[in-house]
C-alpha angles and dihedrals in degrees: 000000000000125000086255090060089051091051091053097047094100091049094047092056093052098085114156117235123232121252111240093214094048092048091054090050094052090048090054092047089051093052090051092048091052091052091051094049089049090053090048092052093049091053094046091049094215108196125238096007135109132205118220124237116261107287115226131168094260096038113144098185101062119166124234094213122103140199120292110201098227091050095059107116109240114266095001120144112264129241105046104061111108106160118146133164111269096207099060114171122248117264122216129197132177094276110025143035118199137177128230091279129074112284110244095194099284097111115160092227116091090195094057093040089053092061091056101053094122098053137017114271110256097178113138117211093227089062087067092064117149095351102183091194116085135143085262095056102031105020108196096335112148137215137174129276101187104306092334125094117231137165114271091239090059101047097079095056091046092053088047089056092052095051097040085056098048098036099102093046096036100108095040092051090049089056093049098041096049097030088239092301092118087074091060090046090055094044092053090048089053088050089061094047099086089208115172139189114286095021128131116238129189115196106195120206083005092161109171094014105247092146100031090057092058092043091052090062096042097054092045130196094325095048131076136217129192119199108201132182135160092222117080097200091054092045092053092053090050092048094050092049097049095042090051090050089055098250099157097165095066129095122199114217132177105226142159113239092214093060108014082201098172093061129082122229115275094009103135137054090205135027123189136179120186123194091334109091094080091061092055115105099216105029091179091056091047092053091048092052090050089052089051097054095044119098118235106278091025123130136223120217120194121190113189148139114272144166122306114239093207111076097208089049092049092058094048090048089054092051093049094045097052098039109029101034098058089042091054089043093055094044098042106027099019086234120105097158092059091054092045087057092048092055089046095051091053090060091050096052118104117265123248100273094040091055090048092056091047090056091050091050087054090058104264120141134206089023118178139157137219119210116222125197092004092312099307084124128018134192114219120199131192138166135218112226 
């Protein structure tokens, strides 16, 4: 870890603890807010929308729908809105067609089905939102899916299958795979964020909400955090976790990192993406979208696996990644294939200097990076002028 990381070590270990009484109050307030919103929507008779039941810590009837930015009631408290059109149109990609429900493996596309012969297809139609890659736009252009080569139009659905499969065990596996060090990596990234009270933060591919939970506390009641992910299963885990923690200044939005279509230009003071960029089909497009939604003077933070700078460590890391990770995936998550892909996707991700150059090409200035654990992970930082 860099000298900067060492200088920040004392700061990183001073994480304030949550107050139990305050958390109970926030949860009760959240429930009240949700009930008020439900009443407002019923009175307004908004067509083609549904309002979820009140979400509580022990709720057994949790909806799978998330906030759409245009559907947020004006002036409503943030964090508990989860309206979404019921009659979403079907999405078609090069290799599959699905309806508005979860695909249970009965996809009409033989090509897509053939790639899922070893396990049931878990792909959720909503995970293919705003897919910019179709046969019309990209033809037969190919990209990598781990060490495999696939059509660009197909990668998004394949990645969705992986994360739908691992969502419930994601946090446990992260702790096991990194021996808990991933928590230190994230804390160091947060220390570089410069986040302040009252700011607006977008956490892309935020999944289970590790960073968003901290940002929720840091921006305070006058600030706002959006936890976005393209994968509905991951986002559901994050929403449950943060609502149970009393984070009532957070919204949960299904969004494609390549377009960030739900968000207006210059909307956020800080944009972060943690261990998600390597899964994006077109990383250059994603970086440009991040630049677009940042306010002037805002910053981007990318926390991602990178290239070890110490050759003996690199060899040991490869041995661990391609032997231990799939075995742990099989034992803990009953899914060795997904963790094989995750190991391969790390090796296909650009190295530190290449990613820095990509950020500069997207328009970011004063770009730098900080190697953590000898370069196994790196934090990249860039600013919008």
